[in-house]
C-alpha positions in Angstrom: 18.5 87.1 4.5 15.2 87.8 4.5 12.3 85.3 5.2 11.5 85.0 1.7 14.8 84.4 0.5 15.4 81.8 3.3 12.6 79.8 2.2 14.7 79.0 -1.3 17.5 77.7 1.1 18.0 73.8 1.2 20.7 73.7 4.0 21.2 70.1 5.8 19.1 68.5 2.9 20.4 65.5 0.8 19.2 65.3 -2.7 19.3 62.4 -5.2 19.1 63.5 -9.2 18.9 60.5 -11.6 20.6 61.2 -14.8 22.5 64.5 -13.4 25.9 64.1 -15.4 24.2 66.3 -18.1 21.4 68.6 -19.2 18.7 69.4 -16.9 20.1 67.0 -14.2 23.1 68.9 -14.1 21.1 72.1 -13.9 19.3 70.8 -10.6 22.3 69.6 -9.2 24.2 73.0 -9.3 21.0 74.9 -8.2 20.5 72.6 -5.4 24.2 72.8 -4.2 24.1 76.5 -4.4 21.3 76.7 -2.1 22.9 74.6 0.6 21.9 70.8 0.0 24.4 67.7 -0.5 23.9 66.6 -4.0 23.9 63.1 -4.7 25.1 63.1 -8.6 23.7 59.9 -10.2 24.3 58.9 -13.7 24.7 55.7 -16.0 28.0 57.8 -16.9 30.1 57.6 -14.1 32.7 60.1 -15.7 29.9 62.5 -16.2 28.7 62.2 -12.9 32.2 62.8 -11.2 32.6 65.8 -13.5 29.3 67.7 -12.0 30.8 66.7 -8.5 34.0 68.6 -9.4 32.1 71.6 -10.9 30.0 71.7 -7.5 33.0 71.3 -5.2 35.0 74.0 -7.2 32.1 76.4 -6.3 32.1 75.7 -2.6 29.4 73.1 -2.8 29.0 69.4 -1.4 28.3 66.5 -3.7 29.3 62.8 -4.5 28.9 60.9 -7.4 26.9 57.6 -7.9 26.8 55.0 -10.9 23.2 54.5 -11.5 21.5 52.7 -14.5 17.8 53.2 -14.1 17.0 50.4 -16.5 18.1 48.1 -13.4 15.7 48.0 -10.6 17.8 46.0 -8.2 20.3 48.9 -8.7 18.0 51.8 -7.9 17.0 49.9 -4.8 20.7 49.4 -3.6 21.7 52.9 -4.7 19.2 54.6 -2.7 19.9 52.2 0.4 23.6 53.0 0.0 22.8 56.7 -0.1 20.7 56.9 3.1 23.3 54.6 4.6 26.1 56.9 4.1 24.2 60.3 4.6 21.7 59.0 7.1 18.8 60.6 5.1 17.4 61.5 1.8 15.1 64.6 1.6 14.8 65.5 -2.1 14.2 63.1 -5.2 14.5 64.2 -8.7 13.4 61.7 -11.4 15.0 63.3 -14.4 16.6 60.3 -16.3 14.8 59.8 -19.3 15.0 58.3 -23.0 13.2 58.3 -26.4 12.6 56.4 -29.3 11.4 58.5 -32.0 9.5 57.1 -35.2 6.4 55.8 -36.7 4.2 53.5 -34.4 3.6 51.1 -36.9 7.4 50.5 -37.2 8.2 50.3 -33.2 9.2 47.2 -31.9 8.1 45.8 -28.5 11.5 45.7 -27.1 11.9 49.5 -27.7 8.6 50.2 -26.4 9.3 48.4 -23.2 12.7 50.3 -22.7 11.3 53.5 -23.0 8.3 52.6 -20.6 11.2 51.1 -18.0 13.3 54.0 -18.3 10.7 56.8 -18.4 8.0 55.3 -16.3 8.9 52.1 -14.3 12.3 53.6 -12.8 10.2 56.7 -11.4 7.9 54.5 -9.5 10.8 52.2 -8.2 12.9 55.5 -7.4 9.8 57.1 -5.7 8.9 54.0 -3.7 12.3 53.4 -2.3 13.1 57.1 -1.4 9.6 57.6 -0.1 10.4 55.0 2.3 12.8 56.9 3.9 11.0 60.2 3.5 7.8 58.8 5.2 10.0 57.7 8.2 11.4 61.2 8.5 8.0 62.7 8.0 9.2 65.4 5.2 10.4 65.1 1.6 10.2 66.6 -1.8 10.0 64.3 -5.4 10.1 66.2 -8.4 9.3 64.2 -11.8 10.7 65.7 -14.9 7.9 65.2 -17.5 7.5 67.1 -21.0 5.3 69.6 -22.6 4.8 66.2 -24.7 3.1 64.7 -21.7 0.3 67.5 -21.9 -0.3 67.3 -25.5 -1.2 64.8 -27.7 0.4 66.0 -31.1 4.2 66.7 -31.6 6.5 67.4 -34.4 7.3 63.8 -35.2 5.9 60.4 -34.1 7.0 59.8 -30.6 4.1 57.4 -29.0 6.2 55.8 -26.4 7.7 59.1 -25.0 4.5 60.8 -25.2 2.6 58.0 -23.2 5.4 57.7 -20.5 5.6 61.4 -19.9 1.8 61.9 -19.8 1.8 58.9 -17.2 4.2 60.7 -15.3 1.9 63.8 -14.9 -0.8 61.6 -13.3 1.6 59.6 -11.3 2.6 62.9 -9.7 -0.9 63.6 -8.9 -2.1 60.4 -7.5 1.2 60.2 -5.3 0.9 63.5 -4.2 -2.7 62.7 -3.0 -1.2 59.5 -1.2 1.4 61.2 0.7 0.4 64.8 1.2 -1.0 64.0 4.9 2.4 62.4 5.6 4.6 65.1 4.7 5.9 64.4 1.5 5.1 66.4 -1.6 5.1 65.4 -5.2 5.2 67.7 -8.2 6.7 67.6 -11.8 8.3 70.1 -14.1 7.1 69.9 -18.1 10.0 71.5 -20.1 9.7 72.6 -23.5 12.5 71.8 -26.0 15.9 72.7 -24.2 19.3 73.2 -25.5 20.8 69.9 -23.9 22.4 66.9 -25.5 19.1 64.9 -25.4 17.4 67.3 -27.5 20.6 68.0 -29.9 19.4 65.3 -32.5 16.2 67.3 -33.0 17.3 70.8 -32.8 20.4 70.4 -35.0 17.5 69.8 -37.9 17.2 73.3 -39.1 13.6 72.6 -40.4 12.3 71.0 -36.8 14.2 73.7 -35.0 12.3 76.6 -36.9 9.2 74.5 -36.3 9.8 74.6 -32.7 10.5 78.4 -32.6 7.7 79.1 -34.7 5.3 77.1 -32.3 6.5 78.6 -29.2 4.9 82.1 -28.3 8.2 83.3 -26.9 10.2 82.4 -30.2 12.6 80.4 -29.1 14.2 77.4 -27.1 14.8 77.3 -23.5 18.5 77.4 -22.2 19.1 74.9 -19.4 19.6 77.2 -16.7 16.2 78.7 -17.1 14.9 75.5 -15.5 16.9 76.1 -12.1 14.5 78.3 -10.4 11.5 75.8 -11.0 13.6 73.0 -9.6 14.8 75.0 -6.6 11.1 76.5 -5.9 9.8 72.8 -6.1 12.4 71.5 -3.9 12.4 73.9 -1.3 10.2 75.4 1.6 9.0 78.1 -0.8 6.7 75.5 -2.4 5.5 74.3 1.0 1.9 74.2 0.0 2.1 72.7 -3.5 1.7 69.3 -4.4 0.3 67.4 -7.2 1.3 70.2 -9.8 2.7 69.9 -13.0 4.9 73.2 -13.7 5.2 73.9 -17.5 8.1 75.7 -18.2 7.6 76.0 -21.9 7.7 79.4 -23.2 4.0 79.4 -23.7 4.0 76.2 -25.6 0.8 74.6 -23.6 -1.2 78.2 -23.6 -2.1 78.1 -27.4 
């Protein structure tokens, strides 16, 4: 194997991906496994997590399933503690789990606002803090936050204030944590996807009018396939991006370029 290709390997690494029973989390899990990592597939839906683990194992990879509800901070702490206890290390964290509550701001309840804040932002802090403790001891680690193109722009196709706010916060949390931990061996980056054909975006994309608006607004003229995010995840998790930290990589078909 050439030196360049070897830089994309994740052999002897242990990765935790939240919300990886489906969608982009599953994409990251399959990519990391193929690159040699052991993947801790975590999801609130245990059945989905186990299904992804089975996929990985059938492809010759290594993985195990973890039930994780990121709205429960104590559960996050225990899960990361147990993963390190079982595997002896944690080298990669992907903060992928997220939610949205679309609708006019004037109609949004404080309860709905607080839930989006917890799932999209607070849990990223808790996961990063807990994983970071172990990475700092090891002197190495990679954290990837999944934000959104809606964290880079103020206007969307429909009202979605709490989602915009939390995804924008992740962009700056990524910068701040990268700056804090860069000298201690941990890189922190983010991926900002466009609309992707996943269950998370299904409700939006199933509306023919909105789907067409997304296509018309995207310079490449289409939405993304989940597999098109695999390379971005692998790059930011691997030694190939060894000098990259604090960066948000837009995988958006040109959405944020115009």
